[in-house]
N, C-alpha and C positions, 0 to 999 in steps of 0.2 A: 431843112425841113425835120429830117430825122434827128438831127442833133438837138433840135428845140424840144422835140418829144422826149428826148432823153434827159433833157435838162428838168423838163416840166414833171416829168416822173421821179427824178431822182429828189427833186425838192418836196413831192407829195408823199414820198417815201420818208424822207426826213420829218417832214411835219406829222406822219402817222407814228412813226417811232417816238418821236417826242411827245405826241398826246397820250399815247399808250403807258409810258413810263410816269406821266404824269397822274393817269387814272389810278395806275396801280399804288404808286405813293399815296393817293388820297385813300384808297381803299384800305391799305396797311395802317394808316394812321387811325382810321375809324375802328378796324379790329383791336389795335393796340390799347384805345380807351375803353372798349368793350371788355377787354381783358383785364385791365388795371381795376375797372369797378368789380367785375367779378370776385378778383383776389382781394380786395378791400371787404367785400361781403364775406369772404370764406374767413377772413381773419378776424372780422367782428364777430361771427358766430362761434370760431375757436375760442375767442376771448370769453365769449358768455357761457360756453361750455366750461371751460377751464374754471371760471369763477364758481360755478355751480358745483364742480367738483371739489374745489376748495372748501367752499361752505359745507359740502357733505362731509369732508374729511375732518372739519373742525368740529362739525355735531358730532361724529362719531368718537373724537378724541375726547370730546368732552364728557360724552357717554362713559366711555371705559374708565376715564379718570376718575368720574362718579363712582362707578362700581368698584373700581380700586380702592376709592378711599372708604367705601362701605366695607368692604372685605377686611381692610386694616383695622378700622373701627370694631369690628366684630372679633378679630383676632386679639386686639387689645382687651377687651372685654372678658374673653376665655381665658387668657392669661392671667388677668386679675384674679378671675374666680379661683383658677386653680392655685395662684398663690396664695389666696386667702384660704383654701382647704388646706395647702400644706402648712400655712402658719397654724391653723386649728390643730391639725394633726400632731404637729410638733409640741403645741401646748398640752395637747393630750398625752402625749407621749412622756413629757416632762412630768404631769401630773401622776401618770401611772408610776413611772420610775421612783417618783417620790413615795408613793403607796407601797410599793413592792419594798423599797428599803427600809418602811415602817414595820411591814409584815416580818421582814426576815428578823428585824431587832426582836419582835414579839417572839419569833419562833425560838430565836437564841436563848430567850429567857425561859421560854416553855422547856426547852432541853435541859437548860440547867435545872430547872425545877423537878423534871422526869428524873435526872441523874440523881438528885437529892432524894427523891422519893424511892428510887432503886437502891440506893445505899441503905435507907432506913429498913427496906423490905428484906435485904440480904442480911442486914444484921439481925432483924427478928427473925429470919428462917436459921441462921446460925444459934440463936439463943434458943428458939424451938426445938432444935436437933438437941441441944444441950440438954435442955430440960426432959425431952424424950429419953435420951440415954440416961439421965438420973433416974426417971421413973421406972424404966425397963430395965435397967442395970446392964445394959449392953451397948456397946460402941457401935457406930454406924457401919464399920466392916464387920463386926460380928452378926449383925443384923442380914448384912447382904449375904454372907456367909450361908447362915440359915435358911434364907429366903432361895438362894439358888439350890441346896441340898434338897428343899421340899420340891422346887421344880423338877430336880433332876430324877428324884423319887416317883413323882406324879407321871412324869413322861419318860421313864425308863424304857418301858416296852416299845413305845414309839419310836425311841433312839434306837434300840436294838434290832427292830424290824427294818428301820431304815439303813442301819449298817450291812445286816445281811441281803437287803436288795442291791446296796452297791456292791457288796462282794460276788454275788450272783450276778451282777450286770457285766462286770468285767470278763467273767467267763461266757456270758451271753455274747458279748461283742465279739471276741474271737470265734464264737461258734458261728456268730451272722457273717464273719468276714469270710470264713471257709465255704458258707453255704452261697455268699454272693459271688464268689470265684467259680463254684460249680454253676450256679445259675447263669452267669455270663457266658460260661462254654455250651451250657444247653441252648441258651438264646440263638446261638449261632446256626443251631440246625431246625429249632422248633419256635414258632411264634406263640408268646403268652396269651392267654385268653382272659386272664384275671383282669388285667388293665382295661379291657373293653367293658368290662362289667362293673368296674369301679370310678373310672375316669370318663371324662368326655372332653375332646379337644375343640377349641374353637379358634378358627382362623382370624388372623388380624391383618389389615392392610399394611402396616409397618410397626417397627418395635417402639415407635415413639408412643403408641398407644397404651404401651405397658406402664409408661410414667404416669400418664392419665388416670389409668385404672387404680394404680397405686394411691395417688394424690399426696396432698401435702402432709408429711409426716404419717403417711399410712391411713389417713381417715377415711378415703373411699373405699379402700379394699377391707377395712373394717366393717364400714356400714354395709357394703355388698355381702360379707359373710354373715353379718348378722341378720340380715333379712332374709337371705336365701337358705342359710343353714348349711353351707357346702363350704369347701376350702378352694381357694384360688391357688394354683402352683405356677408362680410368675419367675420362671427361670430363664438361662440362657438361650432356651431352644427358638430358633428365628421363626417369626411368622405365627406363633401359635401360643394359647393359654390353656392350661389344663384345669379341668373342673373336677375335683374329688370328693365323693361323697356315695355311701353305701346305699343310699334312698335313691333310686331311679327317677322318682317325681321330681325330687329337688334339683337332681342334675340338669333334667329337662327344663325345669322353670328357670334355673340358672342360666343355662345355656342361652335361652330366648331372651331373656333380659339383657344378658352380656352382648350379644349380637345387635340387640335394638340400641345399647348404649354407645355402641361403637359407631353404629350409622348415625345416630342423632349427633355425637360427638361433645355433647354437654354432660359430663360427668362429674357430679356432686352429690353429697348425700341425699338431699332431699328429692333429686332427680332418679336417685337408685331406688329409693322407696317406692317412686310413682311407676317406675318401669318394671320392678319386681312385681308388683301388685298387678299390673298390666298383664306381665307374663303369667301369673297365675291363673288369671283368668281366660286366657287364651289356651293354657293346658287344660283347664276344666272343658272347655269347648272341644277341645282334641278328645279329651276321656270320653265325653257325650257321644261324639261322633264314633268313635271306636267300639263303643257298647253297641249302638245300633247297628253298625256294620256286621258286628258278630252276631248279633240276633238274627239280621236278614241272611246272613251267610248260612248259619245252620237252619234256617226254615222253622223257627220256633214263634209261634203267634201267641197273643193274648197275655204276654209278659208284661208285667207294669214297668214304664218308662224308667222309673227311680231305680228299679233292680238293673235295668239295661245300663244306666249310668253308672251305678257302683261297679258293673261287670266291666265297663270302660276303663275303669282304675286298674284293673289286672293289666293293662297294656304295658304299665312302666312297672309292674311287679315281677321278678324272678323267684323261682323256688328251684333250689340245687342246681342254678345256673341255667334252669330253662324257663322261657317267658310265658308266664303262667296264662295269659290271653290265648295266646297260639295253642298251648297244652291243652286249656279247656276247649277250644274249638276243634282241633284234632280229636279230642275225646267225643265230643258231641257227634263228630261223624262217624267214629268207629262204633259208638252206643247205637245210633240209629240203624247201622247195617247189622249188627248184633241182634238188636230188637226186632227187625225185620225178618231176620233167619230164624228166630225162636216163637215168634209170633205174640211179642209182648207190644205194650203200646210206646211205638216210636216217638211221639212227641214227649212223653213223660221221660223216657230214657236220653234223649236230647237234651230236654231242659235240665234234667236232673245232672247230666254231664257238664254242662256248660256253666252252672252255678255250683258246682261243687265245690271250689274253693274260693267262693265270693267274700268269705270272711277274711281271708288274706288282704283283701283292699283295705281293712280296717283293723288289722291286728296289731297295728303299731299305734293305735289310737282308742281302742278298747279291750278291756280285760277279758281274758278267757281264751279257749284254742279256738282255731280258725272255724271248726265245725260248729262250736256253740254260737259264735258270733254269725256265721252264715244261716244257722236256723233262726235266730232272732231277727235277722234281716228280712228273712222270706216271709216269716210270720208278720213281721210289723207292716209290710206292703202287700199283704193278702195272696201270696202265691199259692197256689194249688197244693193241698197238703201230701197228695202224692209225689210231687217234685221234692220236697223236703224229706219224705221217706226214703226217696231214690238216693239222695245226696249224702245224708247223714250217716250212712255205714261204709264208706268208701276206703275208711281206716280201721274197720272193724270195731270201732267204738260201741256201737250198738247192733244187736241181732238184724240180719237181713229180713225187712217184712214184706218185701216184693220181689219179683224176678227182676224188675227195672232196677233195684237196688244193687243185685248181684252182677248186673250188666255193667253199671256205672263204674264198680271197683275194678271188673275185669279191663273195662277201657283204661282205667287210670293206670293199672299195672302195665297195659300194653304200649301207652303212650311214654310213660315214664321209665319202661324196662329196655326201650332202644340203647345200644351201644353208644355211648358219648352224649346221651340226652341230658344226663344230670351228673352235678359236681358236687358232691357232699360236702368238701373242705369250704367252698364258697358260701354255701346256705348256713354252716355253723357259725361262720366268721359274721355274717350279716345278722344273725340270731344274736350273737355276743353284743353287738353293737346297738340292736334294738333293746334289749335287756338293760343296757347301760343307760339308754336315754329313758327308758319306761320307769328305772329306779330314782332318777332325780325328779321325775314329774308327781312322785308320790309327797313331795314336801310341799307346806303350803307357802304360797307366795312365788312360786317358781312359774314363769311365763312361758318360757320356751326352753329348750335344751338342744344341743347338738353334739354327737359323737365326731369328732374330728383326728386327724392323723392317725389314720388305721386303727382308732380306739384307743391311742395312748392319751388322748385329751377329751375331756368332756367339759364343753363350755355351756354355761348356765346363766339365762337372762331372768332375773327376778324383777318384780313390780316395786318401784321405789317407795309407794304409798304404804305397802305392806311389810316391807322389810327395811331395816335400818342398816348403816355400815356395820355397825357391832353384831346385828343378827346375821348379815350376810357372812361374816368371818365365821361365827359359830356354825352356819348352816352348811358352809362349804367343809369345814372339820368333820360335822355329822354325815354328810353325803360320803365323804372319804371313807370314813369307819363303815359305812352300810355297805359300801362297794367291796371293801375287804372282806366283810362278813358273809356277804350274800352271793358275790361274784367269783367265777374263777378266770384268772387272766394271765397273762406272761408280763414279767417286767413290772411297770409301776404306770399308773393312770394320773395325769395331772387335771385336778379339777379347778378350772377358771370361773370364778363368781364374778358376774358384770351386773353392776347396779348404776343406772344411768337415769338423770333427771332431766327431763324435756320441758321448756315452757314454751307455749305458743300464744302469742296475741295479735290482734289484726289492727291495723290502723285506717279507720274509714273516714 
């Protein structure tokens, strides 16, 4: 019984195993069919995508090919146009070459004609000289000899003077050398003050600026010296340029203009004229401010502003080495104290002291002594007559008509009589240079003149419309003669006459 059950169970197990394997086989075959179908669908989709990609690639390739063909055609057209232009230029050059060759031939013919004409003219000159020799009964050499003798006789005095000056100049050079040695020795122990009164130094950022200031062939430095009336000393001194002039106003204008030019960097003649003019305006403003400050400091009221402006010009003037404006302010304070002690009019005494040298502000522009010029200025601008009375007697030119006049003269002596306040040699030197400039301005046609090189040169600018080249030469000789006759000076003075034409037009 048990065996039967076991056999039945084994048969049932075998049947179950076989049935399970069969079912599994059926299921796996079904799944395989499904996967084949899916693979076929994927391959079909991939073929469709690849077809689309191929078509798009073809379209893009066709488009690129078309663009490339267009560019190629465009380049070909440009090349053809360039080739045509070159052909035309070549033809034009060929034609031009032919014209030039024709012109050269014409010029050669002209040259031959000119040579023949010159030969005829030379022959005519020879014949003319022969005829003149026959008429004058003199040979050409004899005529030259007579002419030279005439000129020598006419200018014999000038030649003798020139020779005497050259002889004395050698002695002066030796004497000057000895003085230079002494001066160099003294300079080690005492500082010079003359250079501070005659020169002004302008610091520069680097020495390359010196080349710009000099300009091509020196045109910039010539333009600057012409406009400002000073002499620029550009030497080996590093980091500085020296401005030399006896006139302190010119030195200050030149200093300000030069500093502005260096800052701007554009240094050329037109810019120099503009900057110098601007510097003159700025200096005029400073002059007005200094005049107002002086009047306010001295406590003087009811003085015409134009008189104050002229007083301000004294800020740039010196008298015997003493600043005239500071001297005048100092005098005003001294005169005020004296008037208060003596019971005089303090305001009149102060005003008379402040304006006592006002004529020195214009003495290089107006003829007359500084006292006469000052009286005319005060009368013109309506100053109190008592102020004029107080200031006009400070050099004993007129009698003292009031106590204030005596006070002004006393204050002048007190201010100027202090030890070291004044230096006579400097004042005499400046007076000589001023006289030299004033003498040249008496000639008609002189636009402006500047004394340079410590009075050894006078540079004169004439108006080209009024003075011709020949007249300029004659004027230079006349000025030299007048200097010899009227002025006293050491050595010799070079007279440089400059006549410059300048034409300006505007393109609009």
